C-alpha positions in Angstrom: 114.0 140.9 12.1 112.1 144.1 12.8 108.3 143.9 12.7 106.7 146.9 11.1 103.1 146.6 12.2 101.1 146.3 15.4 101.6 143.2 17.5 98.9 141.3 19.4 100.1 139.3 22.4 97.9 136.6 23.9 99.4 136.2 27.4 98.5 133.2 29.5 99.9 134.7 32.8 102.0 131.6 33.6 104.4 132.6 36.4 107.3 132.1 34.1 105.9 134.9 31.9 105.6 137.4 34.7 109.2 138.4 34.6 110.5 142.0 34.8 112.0 141.7 31.3 108.6 140.9 29.7 106.8 143.7 31.7 109.5 146.1 30.5 109.1 145.0 26.9 105.3 145.5 27.1 105.7 148.9 28.6 108.3 150.0 26.0 106.2 148.8 23.1 102.7 149.9 24.4 102.2 152.1 21.3 102.2 149.1 19.0 101.4 146.2 21.3 98.0 145.0 22.3 97.9 142.5 25.2 95.1 140.1 25.9 95.5 138.4 29.2 94.1 134.9 29.9 93.8 133.3 33.2 96.9 131.3 34.3 95.2 128.1 33.1 92.7 128.5 30.3 92.8 125.2 28.4 89.6 126.0 26.6 91.0 129.2 25.3 94.4 127.8 24.4 94.2 125.0 21.7 97.8 123.9 22.3 96.8 122.7 25.8 94.8 119.9 24.2 97.8 118.9 22.1 100.0 118.8 25.2 97.4 116.7 27.0 97.5 114.1 24.2 101.4 114.1 24.1 101.6 113.6 27.9 99.1 110.8 27.8 101.0 109.1 25.0 104.3 109.4 26.8 102.7 108.0 30.0 101.2 105.1 28.1 104.5 104.4 26.4 106.4 104.4 29.7 103.9 102.1 31.3 104.2 99.6 28.4 108.0 99.8 28.5 108.0 99.2 32.3 105.6 96.2 31.9 107.8 94.6 29.2 111.1 95.3 31.0 110.5 94.8 34.8 114.2 95.0 35.5 114.6 98.6 34.4 
């Protein structure tokens, strides 16, 4: 699929995203790409961080309950 309009990239600067390939893509598309860089960890600016926090907490609680019910595991 080819996007025809301008692209806005909100970049969180996680080390995984600092690859040469991504930097090359940004440079090659600078005419139609606007990049907003966040700090490496900006939970208050990134709503999905709150969701991941809830998911991780639920998984941890589930594992604790499973371990308590099945001490032989």
